[in-house]
N, C-alpha and C positions, 0 to 999 in steps of 0.2 A: 504494500500500500504506500502511496505517496502521502506526505504530511507537510504542513507548513507551521511556522511558529508565529502566532499572533495572539492578541489578548482575548481571554475568555470573557472579558467584560463586554465584548462586542459580539453580536450574533455572527456566527461563522458564515462566510460566503457560500458554503455548501449546503446550508439549511434551505432547501429549495422548495419542495412541494408539500402540500398538506396531505396527510393520510386521511382521505375521505373528506366530506364536506363539513362534518362536525355540527355542533350546535352552538348558537351564539353564546350561551352561558357555560359551555364546557371548558374545563381547564385545558390549556394547550402546553405541550412540552415540545420544544424545538431543539433537536440534537445539534450541538455545536462542536462536539469532539467524540471520537470513538477510539479508545486506547486498547490495542491488543497487548495483553500482558503475559502472553505465553512464556516469554523468556524466563520469568521468575518461577515457573512451574515445570521447566524442562530439566529433569535430572540428567538426561543424556543428550549431548549434542551429537546426533547421529541415530537416535531412536533405538539403541541397543537395549536389550532386556537381560537381567532385571535392572531396574533403575539404579543408577550410581550417582548420588548427589555430589560426589567428589568432583565430577566433571563440571559442575556449575556451583561455585561458592555462593551465588545469590539465589539458590534454590530454597523455596520455603514451603513446599508441599506439592501435591498433584493438582490441586484446584484452589482457587480463592473463595473463602466462605465469609470473610468479614471485610468491610470497607469503611474508611473514615475520610471525610472530605469537608474542608472549611472554606473553600473558595480559593485557597492558595496552597494548601498542603493536602496530600493524598497518601493514604496508607492502605496496604492490603494485608490480610491475615490468611495464613495457609492452613490447609486441611489435607489429611492423607486419605485419598479415595482409591488407592491402588489395591489394597486389600490382601497382599500376600507377603509383605515384608515390613520390617521396621524402617521407617523413613524419618528424617528430621523435618519438623515443620517449624515455621517461624513467621516473622513479620518483616515487612519491607516498605520503604518510602518510595513513591514515584516522584522523581525530581522535577521541579519546575512544571507541574501539570497545568498551571494556568496559562502557560505560554503555548500549549498545544491546541491546535484547531484542525478540524477535519479528521481523517482517518490516519492513525499512526501505529506502526508496528514498533513496539518499544524494545530496546536492546540493553546491553550491560550498562552503558553510560546514562541510561534514563532511570536507573534504580540506585538507591543507596546500598551499602552493605546490608546483608540480612542481619536481623537481631531478634532477641527473644526466642532463640532456637531451642527446641526440645525434641529428644527422641522419645516417641510414645507408641502405644499399641496401634495396630492397624485400624483404619476406619475412625480415627480420632483427630483432634486438632483444635485450633482456635474457632470459637463459635461466633465472635462478634468484636467490633471495635467501636469506640466513640472518641471524639476529639472536642476539646474545649480549651480555649486559650492556648497555653503551651504544654498541655497535658494530653496524652493518648492513653486511654483505658482499654484493656484487652481482657476478654474472657476466654479461658482455656479449659477444655474438657478431655480428660484421658479415661473417662468412665468411672472415676471415683473422686472424692474430695481431696484436694491437694492445696498446698500453700500458694502455688502459682495459678490457682483457678481464677483469681482476679489479680491483675497487675496494672501498674501505671508507669508510663515512660515520659521522660522529658523530651519534648520535640525539638529542643535546641540541638541535641546531639544523639537522640534516640537511646539514651542510657536509661536503665531501670531506676525508677524513683522509689518504688516499694512494691511488695506483694503481700499476701496475707500473713506471711510469717512475721511481719513487723507488728501484727496485732495478735500473734499466737493463735491464728485461726486457719481454717481450711474451707474450701468450697469446691463443689463441682460446677465449673463455669460453662454449663451447656445451654444456658438460657440468655446469652448475650449480656450486654452491659450498656449503661447510659449515664449521662450526667443529669442528676435531678436538680432542677432550678430552685427547688424549695417552694414554700408557700408564701404568696404575696403578703407583705407586712409581718411575716413571721421571723423567727430566729434562724438566720442562714446556717449557723453552726449546728443546728438541730434538724434542718430540713434540706439543705443543699449538699451535694457531694457526688461520689461515685456510687451509683445505684445498680443493684443486681438482684436476681432471684434464682431459684433453682427448682428442680423437679419436685413436685409434691408439696411445695411450701405455700404458695398463694400469697406471699408477703414480699415486701421490698426491704432488702438489706441496704445499709448505707455506710460508706467509709469516708473519712476526711480525705479530700482530694490531694492535699499536700503531704500528709503524714501516713495515711493508711489506717489511722486509728479507727476502731469500730465506733460508730455512732448508734446504729440500730442493727440488730442481728436477727437470725431466723430460728433460734432455739426456743420452742414453746416452754421449756423448763425454766427459762429466765424471763418471765413475762414483763418485768419492768423495763427491759431494753428490747422488747420484741418489735420488729419493724411493722409498718402499717400494712393493712390488708389491701390487696388489689383484686383478689379472687371473689367473684360473685358468690353470694350465699347459696345460690341455686345452681351452681356449676354442674355440668354434666359429668360423665364418668372419667373423662380425661383431664389430668392436671399436669400436663407436660409443657411448661412454659418454655418458649423458644426465643423471645425477644421482648423488649419493652421500650416505650418512647414516652416523652413528656411534652405537654403543652408548656412552652417557655414562659407564657404570660400568667398561667393559673396554677401550674404544677399538677394538673390532672394527668393521670397515668393511663396508658393504653398498652395492652399486653397481647402477644400472640400466645394463646393457650391451645396446644395441639394445632388444629387448623382454624380455630375460632379467633375472634377479636373481642377482647374484654375491655371495659372502660370503668374508671372510678373517679369520682369528683373529689378534688382535694379540699379538705376542710381545716387543715392544720399542718404543722411541720411534719407530724407523723400520724396523720389521720385522714381517712377518706369516708365518703358516703356515696349513696346511689351507685353501688357496684353492680354492673350489668354486663350482659353479653350483647354486643351490637352487631356482630356477624356470627350467626349460629350455623355452623356446619356439622352439628351433632358430635362435636369433639372428635371428628375423624382425623386421621393422620397423626396419631399419637406418637409414632416412632419415626416420623419423617423429619430429618434434620433440615435446618435452614429456613424455618418459618420466620419471616422478618417483617418489621413495620417501621415506618418513619412518619413523623408529624411535620406537615407542611404549614407553617404558620403564616397568617396574614397574606395569603395570596390574593390575586384579583378576584378569586372566587371564594374567599373566606378561608377559614381553617379547614384543612383536609388531611386525610391519612392515605398513605400508599402502602400496599402490602402484596405479598405473593400468595395466591390462593391455590394450594396444591397439597394433596393428601397422600400422594404416591411418589415413589422415586423413579418411576419408569421414564425412559427417554421418549422423545417425540412430543413433548409439551411445548406449545407455542407461547411466546411472549404475550400476544394479544389475549390468550385464554387465561393466563396466570396472573399477570400484573393488574391489580385492581386499585381504583381510587374511590374513597368514600368520604362523606362528611363525618363530623364527630358524633352524629347520631346513627351512623352505619348505613346511611342512604347512598346507594351506588351512584357514582358520577359517570359522565361520558367523556373521558379524556381523549384528546386528539394528539397524536404523536407525529411530528414532522421530522423525518429522518434525513441523514446526509445522502447526497447523490440522487435524490428523488426516489429512494427506496420506500417501500411500504412495510408494515410490520411483518407481513408474510415472507419478506425477503430475509429476515433475521433467522439465524440458525435456531433450531429447536433444542430443547435441553431437558433437564429433569425437574424443572419447576422451581429451582433454587435461585433466588436473586437477593441482593442486599441493596439498601437505599440510604443515602445521606444527603440531607438538604441543607444548604447554606443560605440563610435568609438575606445576608448582607449582599451577596452577589446574585441572589435570586436564581440559583442553579441547583439542580438535583443530579447527583451521581448515582447511576444504577449499575451494580455489579452482576454480571452473568456468570454464574459458577461453572456451568458446563462448557461454554464457549470461551471462557477466560477473556472476556471483554469488559471494559468499563465504558458506559455511555454517559456523557455529560449533557444535560438538557438545560436550557434556559426556560423559564416559565413565563407565559404570556403570549399574546397573539403576534404572529408574523404579519407585517403589513399594517394596515389601519386606515384611518380616514384621510391621511395625508398622502396625496398623490406623489408617487416617486419615492416614498419612504419604504423601501423594500425590506428593511430589517426591523421596522416597527419601533424605533427609538425616538420618534417625534421630531426628527430633523432629516432633511434630504441632503446627504453629504457623500463623501468619497466611499464610505462603507457600503452605501446602497449601490454605487457603481460596481463594487467588488461582488456583491450578491448577484447583480445582473450578469457580470462577466462570467462568473463561474457556473451560471445556470443557463447560459445562452444555448439555445437549441433544444432545451427541455420542454416538457409539457406541464402546464399548470392545471392541477386538479384540486379544487374546482377552478374554473376560469376566473382570472383576476387575483389569484393567490400568488404568494411569493413575489417574483420580479415581473409578473405579467401586468405591467402598468396600463396597457391599452386593452386589457380584458378580452384578448382574442384566443386564449387558451394555450398559447405557446410563448416561450421566451425568445424574443427576436429583436431586431434592430429598432423596431418601433418603440419597444420598452426603454431602450437607451434614450430615445428622443423624449419620452415622458420624464425620465430622470433629469436629462439635461435642461429641459424647459422649466423644471421645478427646483433646480439646484439652489440650495440655501434656504428653502422654505422650512418653517417650523409649525408645529401645532399651536405653540403659545401665541404667536403673532405672525401677521403677514410680513414676509421679508421680500424685498425686491429681488427678482431672479437675476443672477449675473448674466453678463453677455456670454454667448456661446463660447467665445475664446477663453473665458475664465474657466468654464467647465472643462474645456479641452485640456487646459493645463493640468487640471486634477487627473484627467485620464492619462496624460503623458507621464505624470509623476509616478504612476504605478505601472507604466510600461504596457498599457493596453493597446489593442489594435482591433478596430471594428471589422476589419476585412476577414478575420479568421476567428475561430473558436479557441479560447485559451483556458 
């Protein structure tokens, strides 16, 4: 694949065509980068068997199961899916991810050294990641409770800051990890920190982000420090928590329990109410790994949740069938995905239904990890295009970036007509759409701005080496 280095703060030129017409109120995800991360999961350079991780010191597992993204830093967590030998799993940082746009095959120079490496039983590994400030939290599951079940690293140098041995505790980290924002107006020391849960618990444990000291724990025999309940009082037969996420404004907690989605309203630093199941799949998929959830705060369509709806590990599951978006009441939404290169969702490789998600509100971007295909898709949220003629990337101004969108989509088909860079609404991206851009260059949604002379717009084109006579 070819790739270019530009800012993720701008919509990629390759985000071309809408997948389907969508609905006016539907949340839109516009793919701006696609990172193939195979390299960090290639134990053998040359495909020999059995896997020999010594051939690749940046190897962290057979597949990525955890993802952390904050708009500028990206981390991956490894899992052993090989199933016939002991392999090291670990963590790795994707270097300079915000500079990657379009489709990129990453290599050795795109990754940090591996860290957090552990040799563990087959079919085990890291279950989740979370990033906040300069701290990376990781959940690790080897099938039993261990001191490294929950770990926190310093993102300045990826060194270990603490694990549960610092608080003389252990955990089975098979249920992911998150940063609890705490209760609004409460005591941050009692409500905010590194949050996690485990199979059969139904409660949230909490550790101090900086020291690892236990704030709230999961042992029923010590009720005075027992963590708050997230599990609904009327839960079904399955209590296999796989992931959790928090509303950053309220502290409300949302949990993947088996293949269901549970919710609990925050009423205090360590208290909840109105515990309920908002997506009820009859607790199926109890033993399916990789059930994930992420909270999308304050989008143009309100607060939303994204999760992967899959109860089996069989291959052949399509992205469009598995990845679901709901509101905080569990009402299904109708997301629209705009993919690179004019692809539609059916063009993406199928997998085993395992995806991970991390949303960065500051950059308004969502990273989606595809376990089976070892890809990370980065999406910006919001409509492509808009009411401003010639504004092909929907940022409210007609400028050189819109020219780039037109240039990279020239010759493509717009579905529906008028989407993407189809400024003249004729269903194709052609030279007439360049004229629409040129005639409106400099216009903004905020105010009417005089359109520059064609020569001025031409200078912009020449500045990026464009040529109308050929497709580039």
